[in-house]
PyMOL commands that place a pseudoatom at each C-alpha (Angstrom):
pseudoatom trace, name=CA, resn=MET, resi=1, chain=A, elem=C, hetatm=0, pos=[7.573, 18.203, 11.643]
pseudoatom trace, name=CA, resn=THR, resi=2, chain=A, elem=C, hetatm=0, pos=[9.690, 18.978, 8.609]
pseudoatom trace, name=CA, resn=ASP, resi=3, chain=A, elem=C, hetatm=0, pos=[8.013, 20.252, 5.439]
pseudoatom trace, name=CA, resn=LYS, resi=4, chain=A, elem=C, hetatm=0, pos=[10.615, 18.582, 3.288]
pseudoatom trace, name=CA, resn=PRO, resi=5, chain=A, elem=C, hetatm=0, pos=[9.398, 15.252, 1.844]
pseudoatom trace, name=CA, resn=PRO, resi=6, chain=A, elem=C, hetatm=0, pos=[11.680, 12.308, 2.615]
pseudoatom trace, name=CA, resn=VAL, resi=7, chain=A, elem=C, hetatm=0, pos=[13.641, 10.526, -0.089]
pseudoatom trace, name=CA, resn=THR, resi=8, chain=A, elem=C, hetatm=0, pos=[12.704, 6.916, 0.527]
pseudoatom trace, name=CA, resn=ALA, resi=9, chain=A, elem=C, hetatm=0, pos=[13.223, 3.769, -1.558]
pseudoatom trace, name=CA, resn=ALA, resi=10, chain=A, elem=C, hetatm=0, pos=[9.623, 4.302, -2.765]
pseudoatom trace, name=CA, resn=VAL, resi=11, chain=A, elem=C, hetatm=0, pos=[10.348, 7.874, -3.901]
pseudoatom trace, name=CA, resn=ARG, resi=12, chain=A, elem=C, hetatm=0, pos=[13.488, 6.692, -5.729]
pseudoatom trace, name=CA, resn=VAL, resi=13, chain=A, elem=C, hetatm=0, pos=[11.422, 4.076, -7.612]
pseudoatom trace, name=CA, resn=LEU, resi=14, chain=A, elem=C, hetatm=0, pos=[8.809, 6.690, -8.594]
pseudoatom trace, name=CA, resn=ARG, resi=15, chain=A, elem=C, hetatm=0, pos=[11.520, 9.106, -9.769]
pseudoatom trace, name=CA, resn=GLU, resi=16, chain=A, elem=C, hetatm=0, pos=[13.260, 6.319, -11.672]
pseudoatom trace, name=CA, resn=HIS, resi=17, chain=A, elem=C, hetatm=0, pos=[9.997, 5.692, -13.567]
pseudoatom trace, name=CA, resn=LYS, resi=18, chain=A, elem=C, hetatm=0, pos=[9.625, 9.458, -14.131]
pseudoatom trace, name=CA, resn=VAL, resi=19, chain=A, elem=C, hetatm=0, pos=[6.004, 9.480, -12.982]
pseudoatom trace, name=CA, resn=ALA, resi=20, chain=A, elem=C, hetatm=0, pos=[4.107, 12.458, -11.613]
pseudoatom trace, name=CA, resn=PHE, resi=21, chain=A, elem=C, hetatm=0, pos=[3.240, 12.297, -7.940]
pseudoatom trace, name=CA, resn=THR, resi=22, chain=A, elem=C, hetatm=0, pos=[2.503, 14.752, -5.145]
pseudoatom trace, name=CA, resn=ASP, resi=23, chain=A, elem=C, hetatm=0, pos=[3.953, 14.683, -1.624]
pseudoatom trace, name=CA, resn=HIS, resi=24, chain=A, elem=C, hetatm=0, pos=[1.607, 14.674, 1.373]
pseudoatom trace, name=CA, resn=LEU, resi=25, chain=A, elem=C, hetatm=0, pos=[3.090, 14.845, 4.878]
pseudoatom trace, name=CA, resn=TYR, resi=26, chain=A, elem=C, hetatm=0, pos=[0.871, 14.574, 7.963]
pseudoatom trace, name=CA, resn=ALA, resi=27, chain=A, elem=C, hetatm=0, pos=[1.164, 13.961, 11.692]
pseudoatom trace, name=CA, resn=TYR, resi=28, chain=A, elem=C, hetatm=0, pos=[1.341, 10.178, 12.040]
pseudoatom trace, name=CA, resn=GLU, resi=29, chain=A, elem=C, hetatm=0, pos=[-0.692, 8.606, 14.847]
pseudoatom trace, name=CA, resn=GLU, resi=30, chain=A, elem=C, hetatm=0, pos=[0.153, 5.120, 16.128]
pseudoatom trace, name=CA, resn=LYS, resi=31, chain=A, elem=C, hetatm=0, pos=[-2.637, 2.690, 15.111]
pseudoatom trace, name=CA, resn=GLY, resi=32, chain=A, elem=C, hetatm=0, pos=[-4.508, 5.584, 13.435]
pseudoatom trace, name=CA, resn=GLY, resi=33, chain=A, elem=C, hetatm=0, pos=[-4.461, 4.001, 9.986]
pseudoatom trace, name=CA, resn=THR, resi=34, chain=A, elem=C, hetatm=0, pos=[-6.111, 5.513, 6.944]
pseudoatom trace, name=CA, resn=ALA, resi=35, chain=A, elem=C, hetatm=0, pos=[-8.788, 7.278, 9.037]
pseudoatom trace, name=CA, resn=VAL, resi=36, chain=A, elem=C, hetatm=0, pos=[-6.066, 9.592, 10.378]
pseudoatom trace, name=CA, resn=SER, resi=37, chain=A, elem=C, hetatm=0, pos=[-4.285, 10.163, 7.062]
pseudoatom trace, name=CA, resn=SER, resi=38, chain=A, elem=C, hetatm=0, pos=[-7.548, 10.900, 5.223]
pseudoatom trace, name=CA, resn=ARG, resi=39, chain=A, elem=C, hetatm=0, pos=[-8.651, 13.303, 7.982]
pseudoatom trace, name=CA, resn=GLU, resi=40, chain=A, elem=C, hetatm=0, pos=[-5.241, 15.047, 8.106]
pseudoatom trace, name=CA, resn=LEU, resi=41, chain=A, elem=C, hetatm=0, pos=[-5.035, 15.398, 4.325]
pseudoatom trace, name=CA, resn=GLY, resi=42, chain=A, elem=C, hetatm=0, pos=[-8.732, 16.232, 3.863]
pseudoatom trace, name=CA, resn=VAL, resi=43, chain=A, elem=C, hetatm=0, pos=[-9.295, 13.437, 1.331]
pseudoatom trace, name=CA, resn=ASP, resi=44, chain=A, elem=C, hetatm=0, pos=[-11.824, 10.616, 1.103]
pseudoatom trace, name=CA, resn=GLU, resi=45, chain=A, elem=C, hetatm=0, pos=[-10.628, 7.534, 2.999]
pseudoatom trace, name=CA, resn=HIS, resi=46, chain=A, elem=C, hetatm=0, pos=[-11.720, 5.439, -0.010]
pseudoatom trace, name=CA, resn=ALA, resi=47, chain=A, elem=C, hetatm=0, pos=[-8.893, 7.091, -2.012]
pseudoatom trace, name=CA, resn=VAL, resi=48, chain=A, elem=C, hetatm=0, pos=[-6.263, 6.384, 0.674]
pseudoatom trace, name=CA, resn=ILE, resi=49, chain=A, elem=C, hetatm=0, pos=[-4.797, 2.993, -0.200]
pseudoatom trace, name=CA, resn=LYS, resi=50, chain=A, elem=C, hetatm=0, pos=[-3.474, 0.601, 2.441]
pseudoatom trace, name=CA, resn=THR, resi=51, chain=A, elem=C, hetatm=0, pos=[-0.368, -1.455, 1.640]
pseudoatom trace, name=CA, resn=LEU, resi=52, chain=A, elem=C, hetatm=0, pos=[-0.723, -4.739, 3.524]
pseudoatom trace, name=CA, resn=ILE, resi=53, chain=A, elem=C, hetatm=0, pos=[1.942, -7.418, 3.795]
pseudoatom trace, name=CA, resn=MET, resi=54, chain=A, elem=C, hetatm=0, pos=[0.251, -10.806, 4.091]
pseudoatom trace, name=CA, resn=GLU, resi=55, chain=A, elem=C, hetatm=0, pos=[1.361, -14.418, 3.758]
pseudoatom trace, name=CA, resn=ASP, resi=56, chain=A, elem=C, hetatm=0, pos=[-0.054, -17.793, 2.764]
pseudoatom trace, name=CA, resn=GLU, resi=57, chain=A, elem=C, hetatm=0, pos=[0.030, -20.946, 4.892]
pseudoatom trace, name=CA, resn=ASN, resi=58, chain=A, elem=C, hetatm=0, pos=[3.595, -21.627, 3.660]
pseudoatom trace, name=CA, resn=LYS, resi=59, chain=A, elem=C, hetatm=0, pos=[4.722, -18.192, 4.899]
pseudoatom trace, name=CA, resn=ARG, resi=60, chain=A, elem=C, hetatm=0, pos=[5.128, -16.892, 1.317]
pseudoatom trace, name=CA, resn=PRO, resi=61, chain=A, elem=C, hetatm=0, pos=[4.672, -13.112, 1.483]
pseudoatom trace, name=CA, resn=LEU, resi=62, chain=A, elem=C, hetatm=0, pos=[2.489, -10.988, -0.780]
pseudoatom trace, name=CA, resn=ILE, resi=63, chain=A, elem=C, hetatm=0, pos=[1.311, -7.404, -0.957]
pseudoatom trace, name=CA, resn=VAL, resi=64, chain=A, elem=C, hetatm=0, pos=[-2.338, -6.381, -0.954]
pseudoatom trace, name=CA, resn=LEU, resi=65, chain=A, elem=C, hetatm=0, pos=[-3.469, -2.878, -1.943]
pseudoatom trace, name=CA, resn=MET, resi=66, chain=A, elem=C, hetatm=0, pos=[-6.902, -2.019, -0.548]
pseudoatom trace, name=CA, resn=HIS, resi=67, chain=A, elem=C, hetatm=0, pos=[-9.112, 1.059, -0.108]
pseudoatom trace, name=CA, resn=GLY, resi=68, chain=A, elem=C, hetatm=0, pos=[-8.614, 2.588, 3.337]
pseudoatom trace, name=CA, resn=ASP, resi=69, chain=A, elem=C, hetatm=0, pos=[-12.297, 2.184, 4.189]
pseudoatom trace, name=CA, resn=ARG, resi=70, chain=A, elem=C, hetatm=0, pos=[-12.544, -1.480, 3.131]
pseudoatom trace, name=CA, resn=GLU, resi=71, chain=A, elem=C, hetatm=0, pos=[-11.233, -4.756, 4.528]
pseudoatom trace, name=CA, resn=VAL, resi=72, chain=A, elem=C, hetatm=0, pos=[-9.564, -7.545, 2.564]
pseudoatom trace, name=CA, resn=SER, resi=73, chain=A, elem=C, hetatm=0, pos=[-11.458, -10.808, 2.113]
pseudoatom trace, name=CA, resn=THR, resi=74, chain=A, elem=C, hetatm=0, pos=[-8.610, -13.211, 2.838]
pseudoatom trace, name=CA, resn=LYS, resi=75, chain=A, elem=C, hetatm=0, pos=[-10.932, -16.067, 1.785]
pseudoatom trace, name=CA, resn=ASN, resi=76, chain=A, elem=C, hetatm=0, pos=[-11.489, -14.575, -1.682]
pseudoatom trace, name=CA, resn=LEU, resi=77, chain=A, elem=C, hetatm=0, pos=[-7.805, -13.794, -2.031]
pseudoatom trace, name=CA, resn=ALA, resi=78, chain=A, elem=C, hetatm=0, pos=[-6.767, -17.335, -0.995]
pseudoatom trace, name=CA, resn=ARG, resi=79, chain=A, elem=C, hetatm=0, pos=[-9.266, -18.776, -3.495]
pseudoatom trace, name=CA, resn=LEU, resi=80, chain=A, elem=C, hetatm=0, pos=[-7.970, -16.444, -6.219]
pseudoatom trace, name=CA, resn=ILE, resi=81, chain=A, elem=C, hetatm=0, pos=[-4.353, -17.518, -5.824]
pseudoatom trace, name=CA, resn=GLY, resi=82, chain=A, elem=C, hetatm=0, pos=[-5.071, -21.160, -5.032]
pseudoatom trace, name=CA, resn=VAL, resi=83, chain=A, elem=C, hetatm=0, pos=[-3.830, -21.408, -1.464]
pseudoatom trace, name=CA, resn=LYS, resi=84, chain=A, elem=C, hetatm=0, pos=[-5.526, -22.577, 1.737]
pseudoatom trace, name=CA, resn=THR, resi=85, chain=A, elem=C, hetatm=0, pos=[-5.151, -19.453, 3.846]
pseudoatom trace, name=CA, resn=ILE, resi=86, chain=A, elem=C, hetatm=0, pos=[-3.951, -15.867, 3.709]
pseudoatom trace, name=CA, resn=SER, resi=87, chain=A, elem=C, hetatm=0, pos=[-3.263, -13.905, 6.860]
pseudoatom trace, name=CA, resn=PRO, resi=88, chain=A, elem=C, hetatm=0, pos=[-1.577, -10.617, 7.752]
pseudoatom trace, name=CA, resn=CYS, resi=89, chain=A, elem=C, hetatm=0, pos=[2.096, -10.938, 8.653]
pseudoatom trace, name=CA, resn=ASN, resi=90, chain=A, elem=C, hetatm=0, pos=[3.028, -9.879, 12.149]
pseudoatom trace, name=CA, resn=PRO, resi=91, chain=A, elem=C, hetatm=0, pos=[4.736, -6.454, 12.120]
pseudoatom trace, name=CA, resn=GLU, resi=92, chain=A, elem=C, hetatm=0, pos=[8.328, -7.742, 12.518]
pseudoatom trace, name=CA, resn=VAL, resi=93, chain=A, elem=C, hetatm=0, pos=[7.890, -10.200, 9.626]
pseudoatom trace, name=CA, resn=ALA, resi=94, chain=A, elem=C, hetatm=0, pos=[6.183, -7.550, 7.466]
pseudoatom trace, name=CA, resn=ASN, resi=95, chain=A, elem=C, hetatm=0, pos=[9.060, -5.116, 8.181]
pseudoatom trace, name=CA, resn=ARG, resi=96, chain=A, elem=C, hetatm=0, pos=[11.602, -7.797, 7.176]
pseudoatom trace, name=CA, resn=HIS, resi=97, chain=A, elem=C, hetatm=0, pos=[9.843, -8.540, 3.870]
pseudoatom trace, name=CA, resn=SER, resi=98, chain=A, elem=C, hetatm=0, pos=[9.190, -4.942, 2.882]
pseudoatom trace, name=CA, resn=GLY, resi=99, chain=A, elem=C, hetatm=0, pos=[12.135, -3.121, 4.402]
pseudoatom trace, name=CA, resn=TYR, resi=100, chain=A, elem=C, hetatm=0, pos=[9.632, -0.568, 5.761]
pseudoatom trace, name=CA, resn=MET, resi=101, chain=A, elem=C, hetatm=0, pos=[8.170, -0.076, 9.220]
pseudoatom trace, name=CA, resn=VAL, resi=102, chain=A, elem=C, hetatm=0, pos=[4.499, -1.015, 9.531]
pseudoatom trace, name=CA, resn=GLY, resi=103, chain=A, elem=C, hetatm=0, pos=[2.573, 2.230, 9.197]
pseudoatom trace, name=CA, resn=GLY, resi=104, chain=A, elem=C, hetatm=0, pos=[5.071, 3.377, 6.581]
pseudoatom trace, name=CA, resn=THR, resi=105, chain=A, elem=C, hetatm=0, pos=[4.918, 0.431, 4.181]
pseudoatom trace, name=CA, resn=SER, resi=106, chain=A, elem=C, hetatm=0, pos=[4.973, 1.361, 0.509]
pseudoatom trace, name=CA, resn=PRO, resi=107, chain=A, elem=C, hetatm=0, pos=[4.420, -1.109, -2.342]
pseudoatom trace, name=CA, resn=PHE, resi=108, chain=A, elem=C, hetatm=0, pos=[7.282, 0.638, -4.209]
pseudoatom trace, name=CA, resn=GLY, resi=109, chain=A, elem=C, hetatm=0, pos=[10.893, -0.241, -3.499]
pseudoatom trace, name=CA, resn=THR, resi=110, chain=A, elem=C, hetatm=0, pos=[10.300, -3.190, -1.181]
pseudoatom trace, name=CA, resn=LYS, resi=111, chain=A, elem=C, hetatm=0, pos=[13.336, -5.113, 0.002]
pseudoatom trace, name=CA, resn=LYS, resi=112, chain=A, elem=C, hetatm=0, pos=[11.916, -8.367, -1.323]
pseudoatom trace, name=CA, resn=ALA, resi=113, chain=A, elem=C, hetatm=0, pos=[9.996, -8.699, -4.598]
pseudoatom trace, name=CA, resn=MET, resi=114, chain=A, elem=C, hetatm=0, pos=[6.523, -10.035, -3.755]
pseudoatom trace, name=CA, resn=PRO, resi=115, chain=A, elem=C, hetatm=0, pos=[3.394, -10.681, -5.810]
pseudoatom trace, name=CA, resn=ILE, resi=116, chain=A, elem=C, hetatm=0, pos=[0.994, -7.743, -5.570]
pseudoatom trace, name=CA, resn=TYR, resi=117, chain=A, elem=C, hetatm=0, pos=[-2.807, -7.935, -5.542]
pseudoatom trace, name=CA, resn=MET, resi=118, chain=A, elem=C, hetatm=0, pos=[-4.834, -4.772, -5.937]
pseudoatom trace, name=CA, resn=GLN, resi=119, chain=A, elem=C, hetatm=0, pos=[-8.542, -4.280, -5.300]
pseudoatom trace, name=CA, resn=GLU, resi=120, chain=A, elem=C, hetatm=0, pos=[-9.796, -3.695, -8.867]
pseudoatom trace, name=CA, resn=SER, resi=121, chain=A, elem=C, hetatm=0, pos=[-12.045, -0.721, -7.957]
pseudoatom trace, name=CA, resn=ILE, resi=122, chain=A, elem=C, hetatm=0, pos=[-8.910, 1.287, -7.043]
pseudoatom trace, name=CA, resn=ALA, resi=123, chain=A, elem=C, hetatm=0, pos=[-8.149, 1.539, -10.773]
pseudoatom trace, name=CA, resn=ALA, resi=124, chain=A, elem=C, hetatm=0, pos=[-11.353, 3.563, -11.327]
pseudoatom trace, name=CA, resn=LEU, resi=125, chain=A, elem=C, hetatm=0, pos=[-10.328, 6.394, -8.975]
pseudoatom trace, name=CA, resn=PRO, resi=126, chain=A, elem=C, hetatm=0, pos=[-8.923, 9.613, -10.487]
pseudoatom trace, name=CA, resn=LYS, resi=127, chain=A, elem=C, hetatm=0, pos=[-6.148, 9.858, -7.869]
pseudoatom trace, name=CA, resn=ILE, resi=128, chain=A, elem=C, hetatm=0, pos=[-5.040, 7.745, -4.938]
pseudoatom trace, name=CA, resn=TYR, resi=129, chain=A, elem=C, hetatm=0, pos=[-2.931, 8.407, -1.873]
pseudoatom trace, name=CA, resn=ILE, resi=130, chain=A, elem=C, hetatm=0, pos=[-0.526, 5.602, -1.084]
pseudoatom trace, name=CA, resn=ASN, resi=131, chain=A, elem=C, hetatm=0, pos=[2.314, 5.313, 1.407]
pseudoatom trace, name=CA, resn=GLY, resi=132, chain=A, elem=C, hetatm=0, pos=[5.575, 6.882, 0.287]
pseudoatom trace, name=CA, resn=GLY, resi=133, chain=A, elem=C, hetatm=0, pos=[7.753, 4.673, 2.481]
pseudoatom trace, name=CA, resn=LYS, resi=134, chain=A, elem=C, hetatm=0, pos=[7.640, 6.507, 5.800]
pseudoatom trace, name=CA, resn=ARG, resi=135, chain=A, elem=C, hetatm=0, pos=[5.089, 6.958, 8.575]
pseudoatom trace, name=CA, resn=GLY, resi=136, chain=A, elem=C, hetatm=0, pos=[3.208, 10.215, 8.048]
pseudoatom trace, name=CA, resn=TYR, resi=137, chain=A, elem=C, hetatm=0, pos=[4.023, 10.418, 4.333]
pseudoatom trace, name=CA, resn=LEU, resi=138, chain=A, elem=C, hetatm=0, pos=[1.735, 9.581, 1.440]
pseudoatom trace, name=CA, resn=VAL, resi=139, chain=A, elem=C, hetatm=0, pos=[2.161, 10.216, -2.274]
pseudoatom trace, name=CA, resn=GLY, resi=140, chain=A, elem=C, hetatm=0, pos=[-0.730, 11.224, -4.484]
pseudoatom trace, name=CA, resn=ILE, resi=141, chain=A, elem=C, hetatm=0, pos=[-0.633, 9.407, -7.804]
pseudoatom trace, name=CA, resn=ALA, resi=142, chain=A, elem=C, hetatm=0, pos=[-2.873, 8.253, -10.641]
pseudoatom trace, name=CA, resn=PRO, resi=143, chain=A, elem=C, hetatm=0, pos=[-3.801, 4.572, -10.079]
pseudoatom trace, name=CA, resn=GLN, resi=144, chain=A, elem=C, hetatm=0, pos=[-2.860, 3.763, -13.683]
pseudoatom trace, name=CA, resn=LEU, resi=145, chain=A, elem=C, hetatm=0, pos=[0.754, 4.770, -12.925]
pseudoatom trace, name=CA, resn=VAL, resi=146, chain=A, elem=C, hetatm=0, pos=[0.760, 2.407, -9.933]
pseudoatom trace, name=CA, resn=ILE, resi=147, chain=A, elem=C, hetatm=0, pos=[-0.512, -0.376, -12.213]
pseudoatom trace, name=CA, resn=ASP, resi=148, chain=A, elem=C, hetatm=0, pos=[2.141, 0.452, -14.844]
pseudoatom trace, name=CA, resn=ILE, resi=149, chain=A, elem=C, hetatm=0, pos=[4.984, 0.324, -12.309]
pseudoatom trace, name=CA, resn=LEU, resi=150, chain=A, elem=C, hetatm=0, pos=[3.892, -2.541, -10.023]
pseudoatom trace, name=CA, resn=LYS, resi=151, chain=A, elem=C, hetatm=0, pos=[1.984, -4.755, -12.515]
pseudoatom trace, name=CA, resn=PRO, resi=152, chain=A, elem=C, hetatm=0, pos=[-0.380, -5.975, -9.772]
pseudoatom trace, name=CA, resn=THR, resi=153, chain=A, elem=C, hetatm=0, pos=[-3.049, -8.625, -10.236]
pseudoatom trace, name=CA, resn=LEU, resi=154, chain=A, elem=C, hetatm=0, pos=[-6.358, -6.725, -10.206]
pseudoatom trace, name=CA, resn=ALA, resi=155, chain=A, elem=C, hetatm=0, pos=[-9.178, -8.580, -8.471]
pseudoatom trace, name=CA, resn=ASP, resi=156, chain=A, elem=C, hetatm=0, pos=[-12.260, -8.066, -6.349]
pseudoatom trace, name=CA, resn=ILE, resi=157, chain=A, elem=C, hetatm=0, pos=[-10.806, -8.992, -2.959]
pseudoatom trace, name=CA, resn=ALA, resi=158, chain=A, elem=C, hetatm=0, pos=[-12.716, -6.598, -0.688]
pseudoatom trace, name=CA, resn=ALA, resi=159, chain=A, elem=C, hetatm=0, pos=[-14.778, -8.111, 2.117]
for i in range(1, 159): cmd.bond("trace and resi %d" % i, "trace and resi %d" % (i + 1))
show_as sticks, trace
zoom trace
């Protein structure tokens, strides 16, 4: 594994906004999720943020940012945005919307602009680890900077 952090669309967006972030590379494991990244980086899984590409019943995509150790309540999210159902996109569809491979999806620099919903308790953390646009690569960043750049809707959407 290379020790040189990749320059992804996500990294370009962060640099463009001139925000401070740290690079964290780790050995990616297929289907390992945030349990693997938190273990590899030695950080609390609650501070590792999942970037999920979901869609409503009309196939309109959206991004959900959630603590690694929590699940999304798709019911609460659907109610919040006034749609019937929300479900995860299948990997090929998610890749098409985001421009990233599942497992390396970052909310920064997505191919398609999508509404973003963030679990409100993420904002209270001192630092979060969020995908930098490549499998096995997270960036450490203050949640307030994520909010400033992405302008997500903050809501209690954890199951």
